[in-house]
Every structure is written in C-alpha cells, then in structure tokens.
C-alpha positions as CSV (number, residue, x, y, z in Angstrom):
1,M,-10.6,153.7,36.1
2,I,-14.1,155.0,36.0
3,E,-13.7,156.1,32.4
4,L,-13.0,152.5,31.4
5,L,-16.0,151.2,33.2
6,R,-18.3,153.9,31.7
7,R,-17.1,153.2,28.2
8,A,-17.7,149.4,28.5
9,A,-21.1,150.0,30.1
10,A,-22.1,152.3,27.3
11,Q,-21.4,149.5,24.8
12,D,-23.2,146.8,26.8
13,A,-24.3,147.5,30.3
14,D,-25.3,143.9,30.9
15,R,-21.9,142.4,29.9
16,P,-20.3,140.5,32.8
17,A,-17.4,142.6,34.2
18,I,-16.4,140.4,37.2
19,V,-17.5,136.8,37.8
20,L,-17.0,135.5,41.4
21,D,-17.7,132.2,43.0
22,E,-21.1,133.3,44.3
23,Y,-22.3,136.1,41.9
24,T,-21.6,138.2,38.9
25,R,-21.4,142.0,38.5
26,S,-22.1,143.6,35.1
27,Y,-20.4,146.7,33.8
28,G,-23.6,148.7,34.4
29,E,-23.7,147.5,38.0
30,L,-20.1,148.3,38.6
31,V,-20.5,151.9,37.2
32,H,-23.4,152.5,39.6
33,A,-21.5,151.1,42.6
34,A,-18.4,153.2,41.7
35,E,-20.5,156.4,41.4
36,S,-22.1,155.6,44.7
37,V,-18.7,155.3,46.3
38,A,-17.6,158.6,44.9
39,A,-20.7,160.3,46.2
40,A,-20.2,158.8,49.7
41,L,-16.6,159.7,49.9
42,T,-17.4,163.3,48.8
43,D,-20.3,163.6,51.2
44,R,-18.2,162.4,54.2
45,G,-15.1,164.4,53.2
46,I,-12.9,161.3,53.0
47,R,-9.7,162.1,51.1
48,R,-7.7,159.0,52.0
49,F,-8.7,155.5,53.0
50,A,-7.4,152.0,53.3
51,S,-9.4,149.0,52.1
52,V,-9.2,145.5,53.5
53,E,-12.2,144.4,51.3
54,H,-11.0,141.6,49.1
55,D,-14.2,140.7,47.3
56,A,-13.0,141.6,43.8
57,A,-16.2,143.3,42.6
58,T,-16.5,145.4,45.7
59,A,-12.8,146.3,45.8
60,A,-13.0,147.3,42.1
61,A,-16.0,149.6,42.9
62,L,-14.0,151.2,45.8
63,L,-11.0,151.8,43.6
64,A,-13.0,153.2,40.7
65,G,-15.1,155.4,43.1
66,A,-12.0,156.7,44.7
67,S,-10.5,157.6,41.3
68,L,-13.7,159.5,40.5
69,A,-13.8,161.4,43.8
70,G,-10.1,162.2,43.7
71,A,-9.6,160.3,47.0
72,E,-6.4,158.3,47.6
73,A,-7.3,154.6,48.1
74,C,-4.9,151.9,49.3
75,Q,-5.7,148.2,49.1
76,Y,-4.1,146.3,52.0
77,P,-2.9,142.7,51.6
78,P,-5.0,139.9,53.0
79,I,-5.0,139.8,56.8
80,P,-4.7,136.7,59.1
81,A,-7.8,134.8,60.0
82,D,-7.5,135.4,63.7
83,A,-9.6,138.5,64.6
84,D,-7.2,139.9,67.3
85,T,-4.2,139.5,65.1
86,A,-6.0,140.9,62.1
87,A,-6.9,144.1,64.0
88,D,-3.3,144.5,65.2
89,E,-2.0,144.1,61.6
90,I,-4.5,146.6,60.2
91,I,-3.7,149.2,62.9
92,A,0.0,148.8,62.4
93,R,-0.3,149.3,58.6
94,A,-2.7,152.3,59.2
95,Q,-0.2,153.9,61.5
96,R,2.7,153.4,59.1
97,F,0.8,155.0,56.2
98,D,-1.2,157.5,58.2
99,H,-4.6,156.1,57.4
100,E,-7.5,157.2,59.6
101,V,-10.3,155.5,57.7
102,V,-10.4,151.7,57.0
103,V,-13.1,150.1,54.7
104,A,-13.9,146.4,55.2
105,A,-16.7,143.9,54.4
106,R,-18.1,144.9,57.8
107,A,-17.2,147.5,60.3
108,L,-14.3,146.4,62.5
109,E,-13.2,147.2,66.1
110,L,-10.1,149.3,65.4
111,P,-9.3,151.6,68.3
112,G,-8.2,155.0,67.1
113,L,-9.5,154.5,63.5
114,T,-12.7,155.0,61.7
115,S,-14.0,151.7,60.3
116,L,-16.7,151.6,57.6
117,A,-18.5,148.7,56.1
118,A,-18.2,148.8,52.3
119,S,-22.0,148.8,52.0
120,E,-22.0,152.2,53.7
121,L,-20.2,153.6,50.6
122,T,-21.7,151.5,47.8
123,G,-25.3,152.2,49.1
124,T,-25.1,156.0,48.6
125,E,-27.2,157.6,45.9
126,A,-25.1,157.6,42.7
127,T,-23.9,160.8,41.0
128,R,-22.0,161.3,37.7
129,P,-19.3,163.9,38.5
130,A,-16.3,164.4,36.1
131,P,-13.0,163.0,37.4
132,P,-10.8,165.7,39.0
133,E,-7.5,166.7,37.7
134,H,-5.5,165.1,40.5
135,R,-6.4,161.5,41.3
136,P,-3.9,159.9,43.7
137,H,-3.6,156.1,44.4
138,L,-1.3,154.3,46.8
139,V,0.1,150.8,46.1
140,L,2.0,148.7,48.6
141,T,5.0,146.7,47.4
142,T,4.9,142.9,48.1
143,G,7.9,143.1,50.5
144,T,9.7,140.2,49.0
145,T,13.0,142.1,49.4
146,G,12.2,144.0,52.6
147,T,9.5,145.9,54.4
148,P,6.6,146.9,52.1
149,R,6.7,150.5,50.9
150,G,3.9,152.7,49.7
151,V,4.3,153.7,46.0
152,L,2.5,156.9,45.1
153,H,0.6,156.9,41.7
154,D,-1.9,159.0,39.8
155,W,-4.7,157.4,37.9
156,N,-4.1,159.8,34.9
157,R,-0.6,158.3,34.5
158,L,-1.8,154.8,35.1
159,L,-4.5,155.1,32.4
160,R,-2.0,156.1,29.8
161,A,-0.8,152.5,29.5
162,T,-4.4,151.4,28.6
163,Q,-4.7,153.5,25.4
164,R,-3.2,150.9,23.2
165,I,-5.3,147.9,24.5
166,A,-7.6,146.5,21.8
167,P,-11.2,145.6,22.5
168,G,-11.7,142.1,23.8
169,A,-15.3,141.6,24.8
170,G,-15.1,137.8,24.5
171,Q,-12.0,137.5,26.6
172,R,-12.3,135.9,30.0
173,W,-9.3,136.7,32.2
174,L,-8.3,134.9,35.4
175,L,-7.5,137.0,38.4
176,A,-4.5,135.2,40.0
177,Y,-3.1,138.3,41.7
178,G,-4.5,140.2,44.6
179,L,-5.9,143.7,43.9
180,H,-3.4,145.0,46.5
181,Q,-0.6,144.0,44.1
182,F,0.4,146.3,41.3
183,A,0.1,143.3,38.9
184,G,-3.5,142.8,40.0
185,L,-4.3,146.5,39.4
186,Q,-2.7,146.3,36.0
187,L,-4.8,143.3,35.1
188,L,-8.0,145.0,36.3
189,L,-7.2,148.1,34.1
190,H,-6.4,145.8,31.1
191,V,-9.7,143.9,31.5
192,F,-11.8,147.0,31.8
193,A,-10.0,148.8,28.9
194,A,-10.7,145.7,26.7
195,G,-14.3,145.4,27.9
196,A,-13.5,141.9,28.9
197,T,-14.6,139.7,31.8
198,L,-12.6,139.0,34.9
199,I,-12.9,135.6,36.6
200,A,-12.0,136.1,40.3
201,P,-11.9,132.9,42.4
202,A,-11.3,133.1,46.1
203,P,-8.8,132.4,47.5
204,R,-6.5,133.2,44.6
205,R,-4.4,130.0,44.8
206,P,-3.4,127.8,41.9
207,R,-5.8,125.1,42.9
208,E,-8.8,127.5,42.8
209,G,-7.4,129.2,39.7
210,L,-7.3,125.9,37.8
211,A,-10.9,125.1,38.9
212,A,-12.0,128.5,37.8
213,M,-10.3,128.1,34.4
214,R,-12.3,124.9,33.8
215,A,-15.6,126.1,35.2
216,H,-15.8,129.5,33.6
217,G,-14.0,129.0,30.3
218,V,-11.0,131.2,31.0
219,T,-9.2,132.2,27.8
220,H,-6.5,134.5,29.2
221,A,-4.4,134.1,32.4
222,S,-1.6,136.1,33.8
223,A,0.5,135.0,36.9
224,T,4.0,134.7,38.3
225,P,6.3,131.9,37.3
226,T,5.9,130.5,40.8
227,Y,2.1,130.4,40.4
228,W,2.4,128.7,37.1
229,R,4.7,126.0,38.6
230,F,2.1,125.2,41.2
231,L,-0.8,125.2,38.7
232,L,1.1,122.8,36.5
233,A,1.7,120.6,39.5
234,E,-2.1,120.7,40.3
235,L,-2.9,119.9,36.7
236,H,-0.6,116.9,36.5
237,A,-1.8,115.6,39.9
238,D,-5.6,115.7,39.3
239,G,-5.4,114.4,35.7
240,G,-8.4,116.6,34.7
241,P,-8.9,118.4,31.4
242,V,-6.4,121.1,30.3
243,P,-8.0,124.5,30.1
244,A,-8.2,125.9,26.5
245,L,-6.1,129.0,27.1
246,T,-5.4,131.3,24.1
247,Q,-3.2,133.7,26.0
248,L,-0.8,133.0,28.9
249,T,1.3,135.7,30.5
250,L,4.2,135.5,33.1
251,G,5.8,138.2,35.1
252,G,7.0,139.4,38.5
253,E,10.0,137.1,38.6
254,P,12.8,135.8,36.3
255,I,11.3,133.2,34.0
256,P,13.3,129.9,33.6
257,G,13.5,128.6,30.1
258,P,12.4,125.1,31.1
259,L,9.2,126.5,32.5
260,L,8.4,128.3,29.2
261,D,8.9,125.0,27.4
262,E,6.6,123.1,29.8
263,L,3.9,125.7,29.5
264,A,4.1,125.7,25.7
265,G,3.8,121.9,25.7
266,T,0.9,121.9,28.1
267,F,-1.1,124.7,26.5
268,P,-0.2,124.3,22.8
269,S,-2.9,126.8,21.5
270,A,-1.8,129.6,23.8
271,H,0.3,132.6,22.9
272,I,2.9,133.0,25.7
273,S,3.9,136.5,26.8
274,Q,6.6,137.7,29.2
275,V,5.9,141.0,31.0
276,Y,8.5,143.0,32.9
277,A,6.9,145.4,35.4
278,A,7.1,146.7,38.9
279,S,5.0,148.8,41.3
280,E,7.4,151.7,40.8
281,F,7.5,152.0,37.0
282,G,4.6,149.9,35.6
283,S,4.8,147.6,32.6
284,T,7.6,148.0,30.1
285,G,5.7,146.0,27.5
286,S,5.7,142.3,26.6
287,V,7.7,139.7,24.6
288,R,5.7,137.0,22.7
289,D,8.3,135.1,20.8
290,G,8.6,132.2,23.3
291,R,12.2,132.9,24.1
292,N,13.4,133.8,27.6
293,G,14.3,137.4,28.4
294,L,13.7,140.8,26.8
295,T,14.8,141.8,23.3
296,L,17.5,144.4,22.9
297,E,14.9,146.7,21.2
298,V,13.8,147.9,24.7
299,L,17.1,149.6,25.0
300,Q,16.6,151.6,21.8
301,R,13.3,153.4,22.5
302,G,13.2,157.1,21.8
303,E,13.1,160.0,24.2
304,D,9.3,160.2,23.9
305,A,8.7,156.6,25.0
306,D,6.5,156.1,28.0
307,V,9.0,153.6,29.4
308,A,12.7,153.6,28.5
309,M,15.4,151.2,29.7
310,K,19.2,151.0,30.0
311,I,21.8,148.8,31.6
312,V,24.3,150.3,34.1
313,D,27.0,148.1,35.6
314,G,24.9,145.0,35.1
315,E,21.7,146.5,36.6
316,L,18.6,147.5,34.7
317,W,17.5,151.1,35.0
318,V,14.1,152.4,33.9
319,R,12.6,155.8,33.1
320,S,8.8,155.7,33.2
321,R,6.2,158.4,32.4
322,V,3.4,156.1,33.5
323,G,5.0,155.0,36.7
324,M,5.1,156.2,40.3
325,L,5.4,159.8,41.6
326,G,7.5,158.7,44.6
327,Y,7.4,156.7,47.8
328,Y,5.1,157.6,50.6
329,G,6.7,159.5,53.4
330,Q,9.9,160.2,51.4
331,P,11.0,163.3,49.4
332,A,9.5,163.6,46.0
333,V,11.4,162.2,43.1
334,D,11.7,163.2,39.5
335,A,8.7,161.2,38.2
336,D,10.1,161.0,34.7
337,G,13.7,160.4,35.8
338,W,15.9,157.3,35.6
339,R,15.9,154.9,38.6
340,A,17.7,151.7,39.3
341,T,15.4,148.6,39.4
342,G,17.6,146.3,41.5
343,D,17.3,143.7,38.8
344,L,20.6,142.2,37.6
345,V,20.9,141.3,33.9
346,E,23.2,140.1,31.3
347,I,23.0,140.2,27.5
348,V,23.2,136.6,26.2
349,D,22.6,135.7,22.5
350,G,21.0,139.0,21.8
351,R,18.6,138.9,24.8
352,I,18.5,140.6,28.1
353,Q,18.6,137.8,30.6
354,F,17.5,138.4,34.2
355,R,19.9,137.0,36.9
356,G,17.8,138.0,39.9
357,R,17.6,140.9,42.4
358,S,20.7,142.6,43.8
359,S,19.1,142.4,47.3
360,E,19.1,138.5,47.0
361,I,22.9,138.1,46.5
362,I,24.5,135.7,49.0
363,N,28.0,136.7,50.1
364,V,29.9,133.5,50.7
365,G,33.4,134.3,52.0
366,G,33.5,137.4,49.7
367,V,32.2,135.6,46.7
368,K,28.9,136.9,45.4
369,V,26.4,134.1,44.7
370,H,22.9,134.6,43.3
371,P,20.2,132.0,44.1
372,L,18.4,132.0,40.8
373,P,20.9,129.9,38.7
374,I,21.0,127.4,41.6
375,E,17.3,127.1,41.7
376,E,17.0,126.6,38.0
377,L,19.6,123.9,38.1
378,V,18.0,122.1,41.0
379,A,14.6,122.3,39.3
380,T,15.9,120.1,36.5
381,V,16.5,117.2,39.0
382,P,13.9,114.5,38.8
383,G,11.7,114.5,41.9
384,V,12.0,118.3,42.5
385,A,8.7,120.2,42.3
386,L,10.1,123.5,43.6
387,A,13.3,124.8,45.2
388,R,14.4,128.0,47.1
389,A,18.0,128.9,47.5
390,F,18.9,131.5,50.1
391,G,21.7,132.6,52.4
392,R,22.2,131.2,55.9
393,P,24.6,132.9,58.4
394,N,27.9,131.1,58.9
395,P,30.7,132.1,61.4
396,L,33.5,131.3,59.0
397,T,32.2,132.5,55.6
398,G,29.6,135.0,56.6
399,S,26.9,133.0,54.8
400,I,26.5,129.6,53.1
401,V,24.0,128.6,50.4
402,A,21.0,126.8,51.9
403,L,18.3,125.0,49.9
404,E,14.6,124.2,50.6
405,V,13.1,121.6,48.3
406,V,9.5,120.5,47.7
407,A,9.6,117.0,46.4
408,T,7.1,115.6,43.9
409,T,4.5,113.1,45.1
410,G,6.1,109.7,45.7
411,A,9.7,110.8,45.3
412,E,12.2,109.4,47.8
413,Q,14.0,112.2,49.6
414,G,17.3,110.4,49.9
415,V,17.5,109.7,46.2
416,V,16.4,113.3,45.3
417,E,19.0,114.8,47.7
418,A,21.8,112.7,46.3
419,A,20.7,113.8,42.7
420,I,20.7,117.4,43.8
421,R,24.2,117.2,45.2
422,G,25.4,115.5,42.1
423,A,23.9,118.2,39.9
424,C,25.3,121.0,42.0
425,A,28.8,119.6,41.9
426,E,29.2,121.4,38.6
427,L,28.7,124.8,40.3
428,P,31.5,126.9,41.7
429,A,32.4,125.8,45.3
430,A,30.8,128.9,46.9
431,A,27.5,128.3,45.1
432,R,27.0,124.6,46.1
433,P,24.3,124.2,48.7
434,R,25.7,123.2,52.1
435,S,22.3,122.6,53.6
436,I,19.3,120.8,51.9
437,R,16.0,120.6,53.7
438,F,12.8,119.1,52.4
439,V,9.6,121.1,53.1
440,D,5.9,120.8,52.3
441,A,5.8,124.4,50.9
442,I,8.1,127.2,49.9
443,A,7.6,130.6,51.5
444,T,6.1,133.1,49.0
445,A,5.0,136.7,49.0
446,G,2.7,137.9,46.3
447,D,3.1,134.5,44.6
448,K,6.8,135.1,44.3
449,I,9.5,133.0,46.0
450,A,10.8,134.9,49.1
451,R,14.5,134.5,49.1
452,A,15.4,136.5,52.2
453,S,18.3,135.1,54.2
454,A,17.4,132.9,57.2
C-alpha cells in the first residue's frame, strides 16, 4: 500500500487523501504517518498486531506502515460501546488469532496483552525503507455464514489488482465499508491507486453516508445492496437533494433486479457497476451494463488470468492469483488453485444469476428452499421496506420458512401481512413463509443481511 501513497504524494503531496468529519489528511501526511509506523514497528520488533483503531486516516497509516515494515496487521471489527464487554471481545479475538499486541486510539486495559496507543506508533521519526519481499496481511471474514475466519493475504498479491486502475484525482469516494472488511480494504487500495479522495463519515451507516455525500460532493460510492436499500429509504424520507453521483457500485450480496432499476431511476447520471468479490479471492471484475448478474465471458478467461471462474454442480468456483494464501490456523492451500465459493448460481438468458449461499439453504421436510427468491418477491409488496427470510426449527419438517419484515413509514401491518401472504401463495408450498414478524430493523453483518437460522 505504501507504494500507492508515495506515488500520489509525489504528484501532489497536499492533495486530500482522506476526509473525515473533523479533519483531513493529505497524501503527504499519510506517507509520513505510515513511514513513522513502519519505523516504530521495526524498532519495537513487532511482527504481528491487531488494530481496533477505526479512525480511517489512522487505520490507513497503520495498514500502510505495516506493509512497509513487513509486519502482519489485522483490523478487528468495531467493538461494543461498553468498556468491560469491549475488553472481553478484544481478548477473545486476540486469543483466537494469537495476537499479543493490540493498537487502539488509546492504550487499553487488556490483561495478558500489550496495548499501544496509535500515537505511540505514528509519532516515531519517519524513515523510508524499501518494502520487504514478504508482506503479510490478515483479514477477518464478516461471519454472515458462521464464525469469522482469518484470511491470509500478501500485499504483493493484493496490489496486482490495482495495476489497471486509471488516475482519478478528482474522484471523491464514499467509505461505506469498515476497513476491517475486505471490501473496505479494496476500496482503500482503489482510491490510493487512483490518487483520489476518500470521504469517511463515522459511523458508516446509510444516514451518515447520505449526509457525507451531500456535504462533501461525493462522486463515487460503493456499498452492499442492503446499504443501498437503506440509503434510498433515508433519501425518500428526508426529501433532500439527490447526490450527483457519477459512479455507483454494488457488491457483497446477490443484487435484485428491482433495486438496480430503482438506483438507475434515482441517480440517472451515474454509471452502475456490479462487483463480485470475497475476502478469499478478491475481486473478479465488474459488470456495467445495468443488467443483473455476470456475463458468461467470465467463464472464458485464459489460463493466465488473475481470476478465473467455472460452475460445478450449480456452484461457482474461483481460481485467483490475487487472492488469499490460506486460512489462519489451517494447513496451507494451493494459492493459485480452484476453490468453491459457496455461491449458488444459474445461467439465465445468457447471464450468471446468483441464487444465494449454499449455507443459507432451508431444509423444509427434505425440500431445499433458498431465502433469496422469497425476499425478492416480498420486497415487491407495497409497504415493505426490507425483508429477511430464514429457517426456524420445526419438530415435523425440521425447519419452516420464517420472515422478518421492516414496514415503510405509515404502512398498516395487517394490510401488508395480508399482501405478503397473497404474493407468496404463488411459491411452492415449502417456500411459503409460515411465520411473519414485523421488526424495526433487520439483523446485518458487514452491511449484509444475516440469514442464519433462528
């Protein structure tokens, strides 16, 4: 990462790199901070550390400094506000991933661990060493389909994906992801490779994201479909000006066609891209034709492609030369070998359509039901803002389909429920929701709907 920062700083050291709510960091300032971190890590002999610092500028300096020093950094997800609970969460994660050093905004009381304030690293006298040959990085999965795992990467492989990024000094990208997420890391690399500016509101919720778009003239925004649904709801509710986006990107979840249509209607000047990526294999590229799903061309890439794809028994498989080296604590894998993604797909009208995750399938009396088509159908019902379908244990059938629904403001729940049941009558019997519950919010992880059985 340090190479990207140095290149942008050489072109214009005063160009804003990251704009936060309270201050701005230029590319020159970020390079100095990263080189300070590298010097401090080297002086202290720190080869691995975890970070719970979520200020985007400081977190970026820690990541870039670690890449320069050849130290393995791992950004943890946000922790609960309660101090005692937070300490317990950090200690549990550190034990699971064998971290002995934790960096935070301030030194924390973490028995058995070394806790450092970020200022202890960024305040060291800067040096300009060359990046080492081996530069490890550890990314935690979001845990939407189970316990989070540590994904081992190397910065040299990650940076290969930035070689084709065009300069974009005038671009202003919204940071809707956390930097603990692979998508957030990808966005950070893209922005720095383009020499663009990252707008990083806190917290990174749709409401704050919409406000940041308006206040800072955001031109480019990338987020999950769930995030975009909530942002559209905020936009419709407050009646304020529509941000003048020129690029809008979705990824991380299957993308419903109606959502693409609504985004195109709301942001008519924006190019809309769909990205298929994961912590394990990185990004496979993007589709910008406004149609749902991937083109069949992704199945025809040559042997020398960085990312190749194939379909095996309805599941997408990927071979990535820019992806992970393996999972932490598990035997090494063939880094360039084929691996199953867990994403179920079908070829429809010349497109690869995503049908959801294999881990989300609901077994109803031996019939396999996937929640995604149910959610897409329910989302078309007037009065439904968002829906989550999932499996609920049942003594007779093993599971039944249950539904949680967030109603739009002013909608009558009884009327909406009747409309949902009417719409779902067209589904196969096993897929019809047997339980419908109205809630104020849908459970998410990493701005993706969490569909684990309950």
